[in-house]
RODO-2510 file (C-alpha; in nm, 4 decimals, decimal comma):
residues 271
     n   res          X          Y          Z
     1     m     0,5043     0,3278    -1,8568
     2     a     0,2013     0,4481    -1,9402
     3     k     0,0165     0,5334    -1,6425
     4     q    -0,2707     0,2816    -1,5800
     5     k    -0,5883     0,3847    -1,3573
     6     d    -0,7428     0,0903    -1,1777
     7     p    -1,1096     0,0641    -1,0200
     8     s    -1,0387    -0,1602    -0,7563
     9     i    -0,7745     0,1845    -0,6403
    10     k    -1,0358     0,4029    -0,6775
    11     a    -1,3197     0,1669    -0,4498
    12     l    -1,0381     0,1228    -0,1692
    13     n    -0,9940     0,5202    -0,1947
    14     r    -1,4034     0,5749    -0,1556
    15     i    -1,3331     0,3846     0,2086
    16     g    -1,0712     0,5803     0,2973
    17     y    -0,7614     0,3501     0,2251
    18     n    -0,4636     0,4819     0,0066
    19     i    -0,2212     0,2328    -0,1881
    20     v     0,0895     0,1128    -0,1747
    21     r     0,2409     0,0662    -0,5188
    22     l     0,4782    -0,1817    -0,4209
    23     p     0,3301    -0,4479    -0,1461
    24     r     0,5638    -0,5310     0,0909
    25     v     0,6878    -0,6020     0,4913
    26     g     0,7389    -0,3462     0,7044
    27     i     0,5155    -0,1308     0,6882
    28     e     0,3031    -0,0804     1,0089
    29     p     0,0457     0,1579     1,2179
    30     l     0,1732     0,4755     1,4275
    31     d     0,4884     0,4428     1,1604
    32     v     0,4659     0,7834     0,9556
    33     v     0,5225     0,8423     0,6220
    34     g     0,6613     1,2171     0,5191
    35     k     0,5621     1,3773     0,1805
    36     d     0,7066     1,6957     0,0005
    37     q     0,8019     1,6458    -0,3748
    38     t     0,7306     1,2653    -0,3076
    39     n     0,6125     1,0341    -0,0550
    40     q     0,8296     0,8517     0,1785
    41     w     0,8061     0,6226     0,4012
    42     l     0,9909     0,7131     0,7183
    43     g     0,9518     0,4712     0,9652
    44     p     0,8138     0,3964     1,3334
    45     l     0,6899     0,7523     1,5048
    46     s     0,8347     0,5777     1,7963
    47     s     1,1912     0,6145     1,6948
    48     v     1,1658     0,9414     1,6795
    49     w     0,8974     1,0292     1,9727
    50     k     0,9614     0,9876     2,3667
    51     s     0,5898     0,9619     2,4539
    52     e     0,5132     0,9434     2,8724
    53     t     0,2155     0,7495     2,7501
    54     p     0,3580     0,2947     2,6114
    55     v     0,3285     0,2399     2,2555
    56     p    -0,0444     0,1594     2,1461
    57     v    -0,0474    -0,2370     2,0654
    58     p    -0,2332    -0,2602     1,7375
    59     s    -0,6138    -0,3941     1,7605
    60     g    -0,5565    -0,7374     1,5020
    61     p    -0,4828    -0,8431     1,2568
    62     n    -0,8890    -0,9047     1,1789
    63     p    -0,9947    -1,0720     0,8747
    64     a    -1,1448    -0,7451     0,6106
    65     t    -1,4389    -0,9493     0,5003
    66     n    -1,5443    -0,6378     0,2660
    67     i    -1,1964    -0,6061     0,1013
    68     n    -1,1476    -1,0077     0,0611
    69     g    -1,1049    -1,1155    -0,2815
    70     q    -1,1811    -0,7523    -0,4207
    71     r    -1,0199    -0,7707    -0,8355
    72     t    -0,8571    -0,5557    -1,0252
    73     s    -0,9492    -0,4604    -1,3821
    74     k    -0,7547    -0,6450    -1,6348
    75     l    -0,4203    -0,4949    -1,6875
    76     d    -0,1651    -0,5053    -1,9832
    77     l     0,0820    -0,8016    -1,9387
    78     g     0,3941    -0,6645    -1,9062
    79     f     0,2664    -0,4123    -1,6290
    80     g     0,0837    -0,6778    -1,4616
    81     l     0,3985    -0,9252    -1,4315
    82     q     0,5590    -0,6520    -1,3065
    83     l     0,3349    -0,6087    -0,9937
    84     l     0,3392    -0,9910    -0,9519
    85     a     0,7247    -0,9967    -0,9163
    86     n     0,7116    -0,7407    -0,6730
    87     i     0,4298    -0,9255    -0,4963
    88     l     0,5920    -1,2464    -0,5192
    89     g     0,9747    -1,1103    -0,4183
    90     a     0,8129    -0,9714    -0,1056
    91     f     0,6058    -1,3435    -0,0450
    92     g     0,9801    -1,4545    -0,0615
    93     a     1,0041    -1,5744    -0,3935
    94     t     1,3623    -1,7655    -0,4674
    95     t     1,2920    -1,6154    -0,8589
    96     p     0,9920    -1,3957    -0,8710
    97     s     0,9837    -1,2771    -1,2430
    98     l     0,7790    -1,5087    -1,4265
    99     n     0,7709    -1,3686    -1,7902
   100     f     0,8151    -1,7451    -1,9142
   101     a     0,4953    -1,8680    -1,7465
   102     y     0,2495    -1,6371    -1,9328
   103     s     0,4123    -1,5663    -2,2533
   104     q     0,0847    -1,6945    -2,4312
   105     a    -0,1231    -1,4154    -2,2695
   106     s    -0,2198    -1,0415    -2,3168
   107     k    -0,3807    -0,9404    -1,9593
   108     v    -0,3840    -1,0586    -1,6270
   109     e    -0,6355    -0,9447    -1,3152
   110     f    -0,5649    -0,9695    -1,0038
   111     s    -0,7771    -1,0355    -0,6338
   112     y    -0,5850    -1,0275    -0,2928
   113     g    -0,7172    -1,3090    -0,0313
   114     s    -0,6933    -1,3602     0,3071
   115     v    -0,7155    -1,0147     0,3978
   116     t    -0,6627    -0,8536     0,7310
   117     s    -0,6656    -0,5061     0,8702
   118     t    -0,4442    -0,4205     1,1620
   119     i    -0,5331    -0,0611     1,3323
   120     v    -0,4451     0,1543     1,6192
   121     a    -0,7403     0,3307     1,7338
   122     p    -0,7775     0,7204     1,6911
   123     f    -0,8371     0,7795     2,0366
   124     a    -0,4765     0,5207     2,1547
   125     a    -0,2879     0,6969     1,9356
   126     g    -0,4100     1,0673     2,0468
   127     e    -0,3304     0,9467     2,4195
   128     y     0,0530     0,8586     2,2967
   129     l     0,0556     1,1912     2,1041
   130     a    -0,0271     1,3957     2,4292
   131     k     0,2600     1,4086     2,6459
   132     g     0,6339     1,3839     2,5393
   133     s     0,9024     1,4692     2,3761
   134     l     1,0280     1,4975     1,9913
   135     s     1,3579     1,4101     1,8413
   136     t     1,3735     1,7960     1,6922
   137     d     1,7644     1,7873     1,6159
   138     s     1,7116     1,4948     1,3523
   139     p     1,7315     1,6582     1,0105
   140     i     1,4529     1,4275     0,8551
   141     v     1,2008     1,5533     1,1483
   142     k     1,2751     1,9036     1,1225
   143     h     1,2001     1,8732     0,7291
   144     y     0,8512     1,6420     0,7952
   145     f     0,7632     1,7953     1,0957
   146     v     0,8855     2,1461     1,0883
   147     d     0,9057     2,2570     0,7144
   148     p     0,6084     2,4021     0,6109
   149     n     0,6837     2,2932     0,2380
   150     s     0,6600     1,9299     0,3954
   151     q     0,3758     1,7238     0,5107
   152     a     0,3848     1,4187     0,7780
   153     f     0,1081     1,1637     0,7785
   154     l     0,0351     0,8785     1,1073
   155     i    -0,0854     0,5717     0,9768
   156     v    -0,3326     0,4005     1,1917
   157     e    -0,4329     0,1175     0,9839
   158     v    -0,2433    -0,1261     0,7403
   159     l    -0,4474    -0,3944     0,5728
   160     k    -0,2004    -0,7346     0,4463
   161     s    -0,2423    -1,0017     0,2840
   162     n    -0,0508    -1,3012     0,2241
   163     s    -0,2505    -1,4569    -0,0591
   164     i    -0,2773    -1,3173    -0,4447
   165     s    -0,5205    -1,4428    -0,7402
   166     v    -0,3815    -1,4085    -1,0298
   167     t    -0,5900    -1,4754    -1,4126
   168     a    -0,4493    -1,4643    -1,7273
   169     t    -0,6163    -1,4204    -2,0875
   170     d    -0,5466    -1,3432    -2,4401
   171     e    -0,6271    -1,0861    -2,6521
   172     h    -0,9534    -1,2398    -2,7240
   173     g    -1,0263    -1,2495    -2,3621
   174     v    -0,9969    -1,6249    -2,2797
   175     t    -0,8346    -1,7776    -2,0547
   176     v    -0,4645    -1,8529    -2,0915
   177     s    -0,3489    -2,1800    -1,8787
   178     v    -0,0570    -2,1916    -1,7157
   179     d     0,2458    -2,4665    -1,5886
   180     v     0,1720    -2,4185    -1,2495
   181     p     0,4649    -2,6734    -1,1531
   182     a     0,6694    -2,5208    -1,3354
   183     i     0,5833    -2,2107    -1,1872
   184     q     0,6355    -2,3402    -0,8333
   185     g     0,9470    -2,4873    -0,9289
   186     v     1,0900    -2,1524    -0,9956
   187     v     0,9353    -1,9351    -0,7344
   188     g     1,0760    -2,1914    -0,4573
   189     a     0,9402    -2,3004    -0,1058
   190     n     0,8479    -1,9567     0,0436
   191     v     0,5856    -1,9453    -0,1987
   192     k     0,2562    -2,2071    -0,2648
   193     v     0,1355    -2,1977    -0,5978
   194     g    -0,1566    -2,3737    -0,6708
   195     t    -0,4536    -2,3526    -0,8877
   196     n    -0,8165    -2,2085    -0,7233
   197     s    -1,0627    -2,2911    -0,9881
   198     a    -1,1521    -2,5453    -1,2854
   199     s    -0,8847    -2,3954    -1,5177
   200     s    -0,4901    -2,3661    -1,4706
   201     g    -0,5031    -1,9975    -1,6081
   202     s    -0,6214    -1,8558    -1,2745
   203     v    -0,3330    -1,9539    -1,0047
   204     t    -0,2869    -1,8637    -0,6444
   205     y     0,0432    -1,7377    -0,4780
   206     t     0,0325    -1,7552    -0,0918
   207     g     0,3651    -1,6562     0,0906
   208     s     0,4402    -1,7164     0,4312
   209     v     0,4551    -1,3662     0,5493
   210     p     0,1808    -1,0896     0,4629
   211     v     0,2389    -0,7653     0,2873
   212     t     0,0816    -0,4773     0,3365
   213     f    -0,0849    -0,3229     0,0298
   214     g    -0,3523    -0,0396     0,1704
   215     f    -0,3093     0,2041     0,4897
   216     i    -0,5002     0,4589     0,6154
   217     a    -0,3235     0,7782     0,7547
   218     t    -0,4116     1,1415     0,9314
   219     e    -0,2087     1,4267     0,8568
   220     i    -0,0062     1,5409     1,1668
   221     e     0,1339     1,8640     1,2743
   222     f     0,4099     1,9627     1,5519
   223     n     0,3987     2,3068     1,6723
   224     g     0,7388     2,2697     1,8854
   225     t     0,5126     2,1934     2,1910
   226     n     0,1778     1,9792     2,0792
   227     w     0,0715     1,7900     1,7839
   228     s    -0,2340     1,8986     1,5942
   229     i    -0,4451     1,7451     1,3140
   230     p    -0,4973     1,9797     1,0742
   231     p    -0,8598     2,0042     0,9169
   232     n    -0,9492     1,7045     0,6524
   233     p    -0,9227     1,7618     0,2895
   234     t    -1,3111     1,7862     0,1338
   235     s    -1,1744     1,4909    -0,0916
   236     t    -1,4339     1,1382    -0,0601
   237     e    -1,1684     0,9955    -0,2775
   238     a    -0,8802     0,9637    -0,0641
   239     s    -0,7974     1,0505     0,2698
   240     f    -0,3983     1,1231     0,1792
   241     p    -0,3961     1,3728    -0,1149
   242     v    -0,1068     1,4183    -0,3766
   243     s    -0,0784     1,7171    -0,5344
   244     a     0,0021     1,6944    -0,9172
   245     g     0,1889     1,9770    -1,0087
   246     a     0,2562     2,3631    -0,8860
   247     g     0,0793     2,6283    -0,7828
   248     a    -0,1851     2,6502    -0,5342
   249     a    -0,5266     2,5691    -0,7702
   250     s    -0,3484     2,2571    -0,9018
   251     a    -0,2598     2,1316    -0,5443
   252     v    -0,6027     2,2087    -0,4604
   253     a    -0,7569     2,0541    -0,7479
   254     a    -0,5137     1,7441    -0,6412
   255     r    -0,6165     1,7282    -0,3037
   256     e    -0,9790     1,6850    -0,3730
   257     v    -0,9567     1,3930    -0,6354
   258     s    -0,6039     1,1918    -0,6060
   259     p    -0,4948     0,8940    -0,3859
   260     a    -0,1073     0,8519    -0,2754
   261     m     0,0884     0,6015    -0,3636
   262     l     0,3842     0,4558    -0,2229
   263     s     0,6195     0,2897    -0,3444
   264     s     0,9737     0,1478    -0,2581
   265     k     1,1126     0,4014    -0,4546
   266     c     0,9293     0,6773    -0,2845
   267     l     0,7611     0,7758    -0,6107
   268     i     0,3715     0,8796    -0,6841
   269     d     0,2745     0,6480    -0,9475
   270     l    -0,0687     0,5231    -1,0989
   271     i    -0,2845     0,7872    -0,9942
***
């Protein structure tokens, strides 16, 4: 499938957020993302770091008013429905695929609602990292925290939402109506389906559990005794860069412009 660039992704990158390519439950502050040839969610740092300081309690969830309601560009139908299926699956839909309901559409547009931010203050994270022991016998720890060819990033903030609105349009840009009762019957009781405008072409899906779709992370390094934070890249696009190819020149270029996209298959996608 061809990659699509979305202005909404760039908008989040400009204020420091990275994108979870397939939004889902379970990505939280103080989790670690490892980067080598791919980006991979590794789990909570507390599972391999035994600190003398208790694990900091995150603040939130608090309303993220500057992000709530931000709209994507109009996405090609096939790509958009795949993304919608992933989100509805995370919401707990019985049957997340809704191809039948959007058969007359050409494009779909998304916006997240009820967006919240959950954060661990950097000072609190620093105190947590100050003294403790790392499970260096673990091959995963060795690879991401010791191998100089790998990197590790500590998540300090996540964006979550349990509501997404979808607007469908045809090839002429006209809003396409969809059968809301039929959709509700398919997705099941875990997801509520309703219209949010006079047109049934704009539909809001609300799940019972918020999913993570964005995060802020900082790179961390372990020298065998202490943690440190490397100098930040010069990028204003993203705090979690992605190398676009082999070689120092291409890596530096990618570091300056490219955001990371975390997918359930640990692939870099939709840059």
